[in-house]
matplotlib code that plots the C-alpha trace (Angstrom):
import matplotlib.pyplot as plt

x = [47.3, 48.1, 45.2, 45.8, 45.9, 42.6, 41.1, 42.5, 40.9, 37.5, 37.5, 38.1, 34.9, 31.5, 29.5, 29.1, 30.8, 30.8, 31.9, 30.7, 32.0, 29.9, 28.6, 27.3, 29.8, 30.9, 34.6, 35.0, 33.0, 34.3, 34.0, 31.0, 29.2, 29.8, 28.5, 25.3, 24.4, 25.7, 27.5, 31.3, 33.5, 34.6, 30.9, 30.1, 33.0, 32.3, 28.5, 25.9, 25.1, 21.4, 22.1, 24.0, 22.4, 18.8, 17.3, 13.7, 14.9, 17.0, 14.5, 13.0, 14.6, 18.3, 20.0, 23.4, 22.3, 20.7, 23.9, 26.0, 23.6, 22.9, 25.9, 23.5, 24.6, 22.1, 22.6, 21.2, 18.2, 16.4, 15.6, 15.4, 17.7, 17.3, 20.3, 21.5, 18.9, 16.0, 15.5, 14.6, 17.2, 16.6, 19.6, 20.4, 22.4, 24.6, 26.0, 28.8, 30.6, 34.0, 36.4, 39.9, 43.0, 41.8, 38.4, 36.6, 33.7, 34.6, 31.8, 30.1, 30.4, 27.6, 27.8, 25.1, 24.5, 22.6, 19.6, 18.4, 19.3, 17.7, 14.5, 14.4, 14.8, 12.1, 9.8, 10.5, 9.7, 6.5, 5.6, 6.0, 3.6, 1.1, -1.7, -4.0, -3.6, -4.1, -1.0, -0.1, 2.7, 0.3, 0.2, -3.6, -3.9, -1.4, -3.4, -6.5, -4.5, -3.9, -7.6, -8.6, -6.8, -8.4, -11.9, -11.6, -11.3, -14.7, -18.1, -19.3, -20.9, -18.5, -19.3, -16.7, -17.1, -15.2, -15.4, -15.9, -12.7, -10.9, -10.8, -13.7, -14.2, -10.5, -11.0, -14.0, -12.1, -9.2, -11.7, -13.2, -9.7, -8.5, -11.7, -12.7, -15.1, -12.3, -13.1, -16.7, -17.9, -17.6, -20.6, -20.5, -23.7, -23.6, -26.9, -26.4, -26.1, -29.4, -32.9, -35.0, -37.4, -34.6, -32.7, -35.2, -35.2, -31.4, -30.9, -33.6, -34.3, -37.8, -40.1, -41.6, -44.7, -43.7, -44.3, -45.2, -41.7, -40.7, -41.0, -38.5, -36.9, -34.0, -31.7, -30.7, -27.3, -27.9, -28.3, -25.3, -23.1, -24.1, -21.1, -19.2, -19.4, -22.0, -20.6, -23.3, -21.7, -23.5, -25.9, -26.9, -28.9, -31.2, -34.9, -36.8, -38.8, -35.6, -34.0, -36.7, -36.1, -32.3, -32.8, -34.5, -31.6, -29.2, -31.5, -32.8, -30.4, -33.4, -35.1, -37.9, -37.6, -40.2, -43.3, -42.5, -43.6, -41.1, -38.1, -34.6, -31.7, -28.8, -25.3, -23.5, -21.4, -22.3, -19.8, -21.5, -20.0, -21.1, -19.7, -22.4, -22.6, -25.1, -25.4, -26.5, -29.0, -30.4, -31.0, -32.7, -35.0, -33.9, -32.0, -33.4, -31.6, -32.1, -30.5, -27.7, -26.9, -27.0, -24.4, -22.3, -20.9, -17.3, -16.8, -13.7, -13.3, -11.0, -9.0, -9.2, -6.1, -5.5, -4.9, -2.3, -0.3, 2.8, 1.0, 0.7, 4.2, 3.7, 0.3, 1.7, 4.4, 1.8, -0.6, 2.3, 3.4, -0.2, -0.8, 2.6, 1.6, -1.7, -0.4, 3.0, 4.7, 7.8, 7.2, 9.7, 8.1, 7.1, 9.0, 9.4, 6.9, 4.2, 4.7, 4.5, 1.2, -0.2, 1.1, -0.6, -4.0, -6.8, -8.2, -12.0, -12.2, -9.4, -7.4, -9.8, -9.3, -5.5, -5.8, -7.8, -5.2, -2.3, -4.2, -5.0, -1.3, -0.1, -2.3, -0.8, 2.8, 5.1, 8.4, 9.9, 8.5, 5.1, 5.1, 2.6, 1.2, 0.0, -2.2, -5.9, -6.9, -8.1, -4.6, -2.8, -0.7, -1.8, -5.5, -6.7, -9.2, -11.8, -11.9, -13.4, -12.9, -10.8, -8.6, -10.5, -8.5, -7.2, -8.9, -7.0, -7.6, -6.3, -2.6, -0.8, 1.7, 4.3, 4.4, 4.7, 7.4, 9.3, 9.3, 10.4, 13.2, 14.4, 14.6, 16.5, 19.0, 19.5, 20.0, 22.9, 24.3, 23.1, 25.1, 23.0, 24.7, 24.0, 20.4, 19.7, 21.1, 18.7, 15.8, 16.6, 16.7, 19.5, 21.3, 19.9, 16.4, 17.0, 18.4, 15.3, 13.1, 15.1, 14.9, 11.2, 10.4, 12.6, 14.8, 18.0, 20.9, 21.8, 24.3, 27.7, 28.7, 31.4, 34.7]
y = [-1.8, -5.5, -7.8, -10.0, -6.9, -5.8, -9.2, -9.1, -5.7, -6.8, -10.0, -8.0, -6.0, -7.1, -6.1, -8.4, -7.1, -8.4, -6.9, -7.7, -6.9, -5.4, -8.9, -9.3, -12.0, -11.9, -11.1, -10.9, -12.1, -11.4, -13.5, -11.6, -12.2, -15.9, -15.9, -13.9, -15.8, -19.2, -19.5, -20.2, -17.8, -20.5, -21.2, -17.5, -16.4, -16.6, -16.8, -14.2, -12.0, -12.8, -16.5, -16.0, -12.9, -13.9, -10.6, -9.6, -6.7, -8.7, -9.2, -5.8, -3.2, -4.2, -1.4, -2.2, -2.1, 1.3, 2.6, 1.3, 2.7, 6.1, 6.7, 7.3, 5.5, 3.6, 4.0, 1.8, 0.5, -2.2, -5.4, -9.2, -11.9, -15.6, -17.5, -21.0, -22.6, -20.8, -18.4, -14.7, -12.5, -8.7, -6.7, -3.1, -2.5, 0.2, 0.4, 2.2, 2.1, 0.5, 2.3, 1.4, 3.7, 5.5, 6.3, 3.7, 1.9, -1.8, -3.0, -2.3, -3.0, -3.8, -3.9, -5.4, -5.5, -8.2, -6.7, -10.0, -8.9, -5.5, -7.2, -9.6, -6.6, -4.8, -7.8, -8.1, -4.4, -4.8, -7.7, -5.5, -3.0, -5.5, -7.1, -9.5, -7.4, -4.1, -2.0, 0.7, 2.0, 4.5, 4.3, 4.5, 1.7, -0.5, 0.1, -1.1, -4.2, -5.1, -4.6, -6.6, -9.7, -9.5, -8.8, -11.6, -14.2, -13.4, -13.9, -10.3, -8.2, -5.6, -2.2, -0.7, 3.0, 5.0, 6.9, 5.1, 3.4, 3.2, -0.6, -1.7, -4.9, -5.8, -5.4, -7.6, -10.3, -10.0, -10.4, -13.5, -15.0, -14.6, -16.0, -19.5, -19.3, -18.9, -22.4, -21.3, -19.0, -15.2, -13.8, -10.1, -8.1, -4.5, -3.2, 0.2, -1.5, -3.4, -2.0, -2.3, -4.7, -7.2, -6.8, -8.8, -11.8, -11.6, -11.6, -14.1, -16.1, -17.2, -20.2, -21.1, -19.0, -16.3, -13.7, -13.7, -14.5, -16.9, -20.2, -22.1, -22.1, -19.7, -19.6, -16.2, -14.7, -15.5, -19.2, -19.0, -17.7, -20.5, -21.3, -18.3, -14.5, -12.2, -8.9, -6.2, -3.3, 0.1, -0.9, 2.8, 2.4, -0.4, 0.5, 0.7, -2.4, -4.5, -3.0, -4.7, -8.0, -7.8, -6.8, -10.2, -12.0, -10.3, -10.7, -14.2, -15.7, -16.7, -15.6, -16.6, -16.8, -15.0, -17.1, -19.2, -18.9, -21.4, -19.9, -21.0, -20.8, -18.6, -19.7, -16.6, -13.7, -10.3, -7.6, -4.4, -1.4, 2.1, 5.4, 7.3, 8.6, 6.1, 7.9, 11.0, 8.9, 7.5, 11.1, 11.9, 8.9, 7.2, 4.4, 2.4, 2.9, -0.7, -2.0, 0.5, -0.7, -4.3, -3.8, -1.3, -3.9, -3.3, -0.2, 0.3, 3.7, 3.6, 6.8, 8.3, 8.3, 12.0, 11.3, 8.7, 10.2, 8.2, 5.2, 6.7, 5.7, 2.2, 1.9, 3.3, 0.7, -2.0, -1.0, -0.6, -4.2, -5.5, -3.6, -4.5, -8.2, -7.6, -5.5, -7.3, -3.9, -3.2, 0.3, 0.8, 3.8, 7.4, 10.6, 12.8, 15.3, 12.6, 11.5, 15.2, 15.6, 12.5, 13.4, 16.8, 15.5, 14.9, 11.7, 12.0, 8.4, 7.2, 4.1, 3.0, 6.3, 6.0, 2.5, 3.9, 6.7, 4.2, 1.9, 4.9, 6.0, 2.4, 2.2, 5.5, 5.0, 3.7, 4.1, 3.0, 5.7, 7.3, 11.0, 13.7, 13.6, 10.0, 11.1, 11.7, 15.1, 16.4, 15.8, 17.5, 20.4, 22.6, 23.4, 23.5, 26.3, 26.5, 29.5, 32.5, 31.1, 32.8, 31.1, 30.7, 31.0, 27.6, 26.5, 25.6, 21.9, 22.2, 21.9, 25.0, 23.3, 26.1, 26.5, 22.7, 22.3, 25.3, 24.0, 20.6, 21.9, 24.2, 21.2, 19.0, 21.9, 22.5, 18.8, 19.0, 22.3, 24.0, 21.6, 21.6, 18.6, 16.4, 17.8, 17.1, 13.5, 12.9, 14.3, 12.2, 15.3, 17.1, 20.1, 22.4, 21.2, 21.9, 25.4, 26.3, 25.2, 27.2, 30.3, 29.9, 29.5, 32.4, 30.3, 32.0, 30.4, 32.0, 34.8, 33.9, 36.3, 38.8, 38.5]
z = [-14.4, -15.0, -15.6, -12.6, -10.3, -11.7, -10.9, -7.4, -6.8, -8.3, -6.2, -3.0, -3.2, -1.9, -5.0, -8.0, -11.1, -14.7, -18.0, -21.6, -25.0, -27.8, -28.7, -25.1, -24.2, -20.6, -20.4, -16.6, -13.6, -10.1, -6.9, -5.5, -8.8, -8.4, -4.8, -5.6, -8.8, -7.7, -11.0, -11.1, -13.0, -15.5, -16.4, -16.8, -19.0, -22.7, -22.3, -23.1, -20.1, -20.2, -19.9, -16.7, -15.1, -15.8, -14.7, -15.1, -17.4, -19.7, -22.5, -22.9, -20.7, -20.4, -18.5, -19.8, -23.4, -22.8, -21.3, -24.2, -26.8, -25.2, -22.9, -19.9, -16.8, -14.6, -10.8, -8.1, -10.1, -8.1, -10.1, -9.5, -10.9, -10.8, -9.3, -10.1, -7.8, -9.5, -6.6, -7.2, -5.7, -5.2, -6.3, -7.2, -10.4, -11.8, -15.3, -17.2, -20.6, -21.1, -23.4, -24.7, -24.6, -27.8, -26.3, -28.4, -26.8, -26.3, -24.0, -20.7, -17.0, -14.6, -10.8, -8.6, -4.9, -3.1, -1.4, 0.2, 3.7, 3.3, 2.0, 5.0, 7.4, 5.5, 5.8, 9.5, 9.9, 8.0, 10.2, 13.3, 11.7, 10.5, 12.5, 10.6, 7.4, 9.3, 8.6, 11.1, 13.4, 15.0, 18.8, 19.0, 16.4, 18.3, 21.5, 19.6, 18.5, 22.1, 23.1, 20.0, 21.1, 24.5, 23.1, 20.6, 23.4, 24.7, 22.9, 23.6, 20.9, 19.5, 18.0, 15.6, 15.0, 12.4, 9.2, 5.9, 4.7, 8.1, 8.0, 10.1, 8.1, 8.6, 12.4, 12.3, 10.4, 13.0, 15.8, 14.1, 13.3, 16.9, 18.5, 19.5, 16.5, 13.9, 12.4, 11.9, 9.1, 9.0, 7.2, 6.1, 5.6, 4.4, 5.6, 3.9, 0.5, 0.7, 0.2, 3.4, 1.7, 1.2, 4.5, 6.5, 4.1, 3.8, 7.5, 8.7, 5.6, 4.5, 4.1, 0.8, 0.2, 2.8, 0.0, -3.7, -5.1, -2.3, -4.2, -2.1, 1.4, 1.7, 4.7, 5.9, 6.9, 10.5, 9.8, 7.4, 10.3, 12.7, 14.9, 13.6, 13.4, 11.8, 10.8, 10.3, 8.5, 8.5, 11.3, 11.7, 8.4, 9.9, 9.9, 13.2, 12.3, 11.8, 14.9, 16.9, 15.2, 15.7, 19.3, 19.9, 18.4, 20.8, 23.8, 23.4, 20.7, 18.7, 15.5, 13.1, 9.3, 7.3, 7.0, 10.1, 13.7, 15.0, 16.9, 15.8, 18.1, 16.8, 17.9, 16.5, 17.6, 16.3, 15.4, 14.2, 12.5, 11.6, 10.2, 12.1, 15.6, 17.1, 20.4, 18.5, 16.5, 19.8, 21.1, 17.8, 18.2, 14.9, 16.7, 19.5, 22.8, 24.0, 20.8, 21.1, 24.6, 23.4, 20.6, 22.6, 24.9, 23.6, 21.4, 19.4, 17.7, 14.6, 14.0, 10.5, 8.3, 8.8, 12.5, 11.7, 8.8, 9.8, 8.3, 4.8, 3.6, 4.9, 3.2, -0.1, -0.1, 0.7, -2.1, -4.6, -3.9, -4.4, -7.6, -9.0, -8.6, -10.2, -13.1, -13.6, -13.2, -11.0, -9.7, -6.9, -5.1, -5.5, -6.1, -2.9, -4.2, -4.5, -0.9, 0.2, -1.6, 0.1, 3.5, 3.2, 2.0, 4.5, 3.0, 3.6, 2.2, 4.4, 3.6, 0.9, -0.9, -0.6, -2.1, -5.0, -5.5, -5.7, -8.1, -10.3, -10.3, -11.0, -14.1, -15.5, -14.4, -17.2, -15.4, -12.1, -9.8, -9.4, -10.3, -9.4, -13.0, -12.2, -9.4, -9.8, -11.1, -7.7, -6.3, -9.2, -8.1, -11.0, -11.2, -14.8, -15.5, -18.2, -20.5, -18.8, -15.2, -12.7, -10.1, -6.8, -3.6, -2.6, 0.6, 3.7, 2.9, -0.7, -1.4, -2.4, -4.6, -4.9, -1.2, -0.7, -3.3, -2.1, 1.5, 0.4, -1.8, 1.0, 3.4, 1.0, 0.2, 3.9, 4.6, 2.0, 3.2, 0.0, -2.2, -5.3, -6.8, -3.7, -3.5, -7.1, -6.7, -3.8, -5.7, -8.8, -11.1, -13.0, -11.6, -14.2, -13.4, -9.8, -10.6, -12.6, -9.7, -7.2, -9.5, -10.1, -6.5, -5.5, -3.2, -2.0, -0.2, 3.2, 2.9, 4.4, 7.1, 6.0, 7.7]

ax = plt.figure().add_subplot(projection="3d")
ax.plot(x, y, z, "-o")
ax.set_aspect("equal")
plt.show()
């Protein structure tokens, strides 16, 4: 094919394309490449590719160099480039070797697709599923979002109930941010993390000489929250003595610092949270019923993560972006088997536990995608046994990895009408690897009816 015809064809496609020789000089640069990078063809030709393309992988992990040196193609690898205006542009790249008529390698070709529009759409979608840093597309959570906006406009006391790690503090921050008190302080006190002897001083403050070590005046958290919101986390751990003192704050909006008998007015809103069943504690007699009714003006119950599993992929993506920024890595996602494991797990620690799992996996991951081996030991599909131990039956809450993997592979194969090449491509593994898995898991394609 004539050279001018090749140029016409390359200029007619929407993906950027450039070629290099074995010295990494750019030998062709199509119209789409000009548009995406902002660099004219005449300025790109004859320059080293890293001077023009300016990708985040150019220095250490050049995909085109790897292809030329190993013969292995790269397909749709997401990266960032820097255009002529200094803006980071998300693209996906694919690479291949260039050979002459004698089959000798003469260079390489790289195609790249602008993902800016996809990224904008992804951000818009994330925005629809995000409410003051609370990420969810669960119907119950969205119902709570609507209630939250209405509740925030009042000055009523709010009780947030939910298991540990469900995001009660995020809800408290959202209530504060949406309220008329948003310009005032939000003061957080974890009552479960403080010994009872310190809680009183922390909350109410003290005068000098109020007790042995009180050498100077100290303002408490109630005073620090003046004009704003006081968030009392784990209020179910509050002692009966302090329950009485807090009740006075709620009833009379006054309090007295330790060592003082002069009441101080408290202009605060209280948001309380607990992972316990307060109504049950009231029946047991360990929590005052009058205090319970005072804080239970508006109660919001946050669902655990196991009841909103559709949020797991969103949260995984969110945490990956965060830990990528912190670690400087560019992990693009998880293998399908990892997401399957996470979707099956019950998360007793809820969102906080998922966050810890993703941080753990990010630390161990050296490649582009998180694999099952990067997960914490208790999520590993293969249970390691010490010498002399026997395998215990896997409980109903434990993942049976072979069953999980078999079901997942069956679904992928069915989706591709049992075309192993297409299935392997989606799974990101070789056909031989897929064949070995199919054989090991005793998967058989459906028999075609005889004619």
